[in-house]
C-alpha positions as CSV (number, residue, x, y, z in Angstrom):
1,X,57.0,-14.0,-16.6
2,X,53.8,-14.7,-14.6
3,X,50.5,-14.7,-17.4
4,X,48.7,-12.0,-17.0
5,X,44.7,-12.9,-15.8
6,X,42.2,-11.9,-18.8
7,X,40.3,-9.2,-17.2
8,X,36.1,-9.7,-17.8
9,X,34.4,-7.0,-19.9
10,X,32.1,-5.2,-18.5
11,X,28.6,-6.8,-20.1
12,X,30.2,-10.2,-18.6
13,X,30.7,-8.3,-15.2
14,X,27.3,-7.3,-15.3
15,X,25.9,-10.7,-16.2
16,X,28.1,-12.2,-13.3
17,X,27.0,-9.8,-10.8
18,X,22.6,-11.0,-10.9
19,X,23.2,-14.5,-12.5
20,X,21.1,-15.1,-8.8
21,X,18.9,-12.3,-8.4
22,X,15.7,-14.1,-9.5
23,X,14.7,-17.4,-8.1
24,X,13.1,-20.4,-10.5
25,X,10.1,-20.9,-11.2
26,X,7.8,-23.3,-8.9
27,X,6.1,-25.8,-10.6
28,X,4.7,-27.3,-7.4
29,X,2.9,-23.6,-6.9
30,X,-1.2,-24.3,-5.8
31,X,-1.9,-21.3,-8.9
32,X,0.8,-22.4,-11.2
33,X,-0.6,-19.4,-13.6
34,X,-0.3,-16.5,-11.3
35,X,3.4,-18.1,-10.1
36,X,4.3,-17.7,-13.8
37,X,2.9,-14.6,-14.7
38,X,5.2,-13.3,-11.2
39,X,8.2,-15.5,-12.8
40,X,7.9,-13.5,-16.0
41,X,7.5,-10.2,-14.6
42,X,10.3,-10.4,-12.0
43,X,12.7,-12.2,-15.3
44,X,11.8,-8.8,-17.4
45,X,12.7,-6.4,-14.5
46,X,15.6,-8.4,-13.9
47,X,16.6,-8.1,-17.8
48,X,16.1,-4.8,-18.1
49,X,17.8,-3.8,-14.3
50,X,21.0,-5.4,-15.8
51,X,20.5,-3.8,-19.2
52,X,20.7,-7.0,-21.1
53,X,17.3,-6.1,-22.9
54,X,19.5,-5.4,-26.5
55,X,21.4,-9.0,-26.5
56,X,20.5,-11.4,-29.0
57,X,17.7,-14.4,-29.1
58,X,20.2,-16.7,-28.0
59,X,21.6,-14.8,-24.8
60,X,18.5,-14.3,-24.0
61,X,16.8,-17.5,-24.5
62,X,20.0,-18.5,-22.6
63,X,19.1,-16.3,-19.3
64,X,15.7,-17.8,-19.4
65,X,16.1,-21.0,-19.3
66,X,19.0,-20.5,-16.5
67,X,17.0,-18.7,-14.2
68,X,13.7,-20.6,-14.6
69,X,15.3,-23.4,-13.2
70,X,16.1,-27.7,-14.0
71,X,12.5,-28.6,-13.6
72,X,11.1,-26.1,-16.1
73,X,13.8,-27.6,-18.9
74,X,11.7,-30.7,-19.0
75,X,8.9,-27.9,-20.3
76,X,11.2,-26.6,-22.6
77,X,11.6,-29.9,-23.9
78,X,8.5,-30.7,-23.8
79,X,8.5,-28.0,-26.8
80,X,10.8,-29.3,-29.4
81,X,13.0,-26.4,-29.8
82,X,16.2,-25.7,-31.0
83,X,17.8,-24.5,-28.6
84,X,20.4,-22.3,-31.0
85,X,17.5,-20.8,-33.3
86,X,14.4,-20.6,-30.8
87,X,14.0,-17.1,-30.4
88,X,13.2,-15.5,-27.4
89,X,9.5,-14.1,-27.7
90,X,8.7,-17.1,-29.1
91,X,10.0,-19.2,-26.3
92,X,8.4,-16.9,-24.0
93,X,4.6,-17.3,-25.6
94,X,5.2,-21.0,-25.6
95,X,5.7,-20.9,-21.6
96,X,3.0,-18.4,-21.5
97,X,0.6,-21.0,-23.4
98,X,1.7,-23.7,-21.7
99,X,1.3,-22.2,-18.2
100,X,-1.6,-20.0,-18.7
101,X,-5.0,-21.8,-19.4
102,X,-7.2,-20.1,-21.4
103,X,-9.4,-17.5,-19.9
104,X,-13.4,-17.9,-19.4
105,X,-14.1,-14.3,-19.8
106,X,-17.4,-15.1,-18.1
107,X,-16.3,-16.8,-15.0
108,X,-13.7,-14.0,-14.4
109,X,-16.2,-11.0,-15.1
110,X,-18.7,-13.4,-12.4
111,X,-16.0,-12.8,-10.3
112,X,-15.3,-9.4,-10.5
113,X,-19.0,-8.1,-10.2
114,X,-19.9,-10.4,-7.4
115,X,-16.8,-9.5,-4.9
116,X,-17.9,-7.5,-1.8
117,X,-15.5,-6.0,0.8
118,X,-14.5,-8.0,3.6
119,X,-14.7,-7.0,7.0
120,X,-11.0,-6.9,7.4
121,X,-10.0,-5.4,4.6
122,X,-9.1,-1.6,3.9
123,X,-10.0,0.8,1.1
124,X,-6.7,0.3,0.0
125,X,-7.3,-3.5,0.2
126,X,-10.5,-3.5,-1.4
127,X,-9.9,-1.4,-4.7
128,X,-6.5,-3.1,-5.2
129,X,-8.5,-6.5,-5.4
130,X,-11.1,-5.2,-7.7
131,X,-8.1,-3.8,-10.1
132,X,-6.0,-6.9,-10.4
133,X,-9.9,-8.6,-10.9
134,X,-10.6,-7.0,-13.8
135,X,-7.4,-7.5,-15.4
136,X,-8.7,-10.6,-17.1
137,X,-12.3,-9.5,-17.7
138,X,-11.3,-8.0,-21.6
139,X,-13.4,-4.5,-20.2
140,X,-10.8,-2.6,-22.5
141,X,-12.0,1.2,-22.0
142,X,-14.8,0.4,-19.8
143,X,-12.4,-0.8,-17.0
144,X,-12.1,1.9,-14.7
145,X,-15.7,3.2,-14.9
146,X,-16.4,-0.2,-13.6
147,X,-14.0,-0.7,-11.3
148,X,-15.3,2.7,-9.6
149,X,-18.9,1.2,-9.8
150,X,-18.2,-2.5,-8.0
151,X,-15.8,-0.3,-5.4
152,X,-19.0,2.2,-4.4
153,X,-21.4,-1.1,-4.6
154,X,-19.3,-3.2,-2.9
155,X,-18.5,-1.2,-0.1
156,X,-19.1,-2.9,3.7
157,X,-21.9,-1.8,5.6
158,X,-19.5,-0.2,8.5
159,X,-19.0,2.5,5.7
160,X,-22.3,3.5,4.8
161,X,-21.8,6.9,5.0
162,X,-18.9,6.8,2.3
163,X,-21.1,5.0,0.2
164,X,-23.9,7.4,0.5
165,X,-21.1,10.3,0.2
166,X,-20.0,8.7,-3.0
167,X,-23.6,8.3,-4.5
168,X,-23.9,11.9,-4.3
169,X,-21.1,12.7,-6.6
170,X,-21.7,14.0,-10.1
171,X,-19.0,12.9,-12.3
172,X,-17.0,10.6,-10.6
173,X,-13.6,8.9,-11.8
174,X,-12.5,6.0,-10.0
175,X,-9.3,8.5,-8.1
176,X,-11.5,10.6,-6.8
177,X,-13.9,7.8,-5.1
178,X,-10.8,6.2,-3.8
179,X,-9.7,9.8,-2.5
180,X,-12.8,10.3,-0.6
181,X,-13.2,7.0,0.8
182,X,-9.6,7.2,2.2
183,X,-10.5,10.9,3.5
184,X,-13.5,10.1,4.7
185,X,-11.9,7.0,6.9
186,X,-9.6,8.8,7.9
187,X,-11.5,11.8,9.9
188,X,-13.6,9.2,11.3
189,X,-10.7,7.3,12.8
190,X,-9.0,11.5,13.6
191,X,-12.4,11.9,15.5
192,X,-12.6,8.9,17.5
193,X,-8.8,9.5,18.8
194,X,-10.0,13.0,19.4
195,X,-13.1,11.6,21.5
196,X,-10.8,9.2,23.7
197,X,-8.9,12.2,24.9
198,X,-12.0,14.3,25.6
199,X,-13.3,11.2,27.7
200,X,-9.8,11.0,29.2
201,X,-9.5,14.5,30.0
202,X,-13.0,14.7,31.9
203,X,-12.2,11.7,33.8
204,X,-9.1,13.3,34.9
205,X,-10.6,16.6,35.9
206,X,-13.5,15.0,37.7
207,X,-10.6,13.1,39.6
208,X,-9.0,17.0,40.2
209,X,-12.5,18.0,41.5
210,X,-13.1,15.8,44.3
211,X,-15.7,13.6,42.6
212,X,-13.1,10.6,43.3
213,X,-10.2,9.8,45.2
214,X,-7.4,11.3,43.6
215,X,-4.0,9.3,43.5
216,X,-0.5,10.8,42.6
217,X,-0.8,9.3,39.4
218,X,-3.7,10.8,38.7
219,X,-2.5,15.0,39.2
220,X,0.8,14.2,37.4
221,X,-1.5,13.5,34.4
222,X,-3.8,16.9,35.5
223,X,-0.9,18.3,35.4
224,X,0.5,17.1,32.0
225,X,-2.9,18.2,30.1
226,X,-3.0,21.5,31.7
227,X,-1.9,24.3,29.8
228,X,0.6,26.2,32.0
229,X,-0.4,30.0,30.0
230,X,-4.1,29.7,30.4
231,X,-5.2,27.2,33.0
232,X,-7.4,24.6,30.6
233,X,-7.2,22.1,28.5
234,X,-6.4,22.5,25.2
235,X,-5.7,20.0,21.7
236,X,-4.6,22.7,19.8
237,X,-4.3,26.7,19.4
238,X,-4.0,28.1,23.4
239,X,-7.0,30.6,23.9
240,X,-4.2,33.0,25.6
241,X,-2.4,33.6,22.6
242,X,-1.6,37.0,21.9
243,X,-3.2,37.8,25.3
244,X,-1.9,41.1,27.2
245,X,-1.4,39.7,31.0
246,X,-2.9,42.2,33.5
247,X,-0.2,41.2,36.1
248,X,3.2,41.7,33.9
249,X,2.3,43.1,31.3
250,X,3.8,40.6,28.7
251,X,1.7,38.5,26.2
252,X,0.7,35.1,25.7
253,X,-0.8,33.8,29.2
254,X,-3.5,34.7,31.6
255,X,-3.0,36.9,34.6
256,X,-4.3,33.8,36.8
257,X,-1.0,31.8,35.4
258,X,1.3,34.5,35.5
259,X,4.8,33.8,36.6
260,X,5.3,37.0,38.4
261,X,2.0,36.4,40.3
262,X,3.0,33.5,41.8
263,X,6.2,34.5,42.4
264,X,4.8,37.4,44.9
């Protein structure tokens, strides 16, 4: 009789299917403190996604040491912990103390308060940088108000009108400031796009009227932008909408554009 293979338990299957989801910590990273914080967050996400947060301390310690990589095991050995008795939270704290130097609050706040929006930065990128810089400043309950203040003050000169609008707002919160700034930038972009469309249309109409030689390609463009219901160019609602044709009596076109008139 062939022996029946033991079936893996649900927990074993869960762990085995996710053992390669977290890359080892890169000890050669330029910013080791940032690399550790990113790795730690990735590992916590993995633990939660795999349903392993309720495992014993020994199991969680083993998972952490397995994923952190062989190079970091040398760091673990320097802690002089017994792998069978060390607590998971204690091990995390030791790694954190090792990789993250004590924060100089004065320096961190200097970096935050002196930050200006770079020329190539968008509104979203600038506010994200400020939020990240503020995390190590120990602002506590003042954090959002200070982010708002530096966001407004640090806006690039190209957003002068945005800054003036924000300074005129009363009881301005961070979320509202960012929303106003994004909407104003979007409105300006839309306006520029409409202006470009108008210039293209004017150039086509001039060619159509004989100011310049009209090519077959340009005539095609004129036909494409001229409305078949009103005979003019418009981007949104047609002015002939709801208008009764004096030629055929039907709605939504002018008599000069009436199909029946052209047919006769």
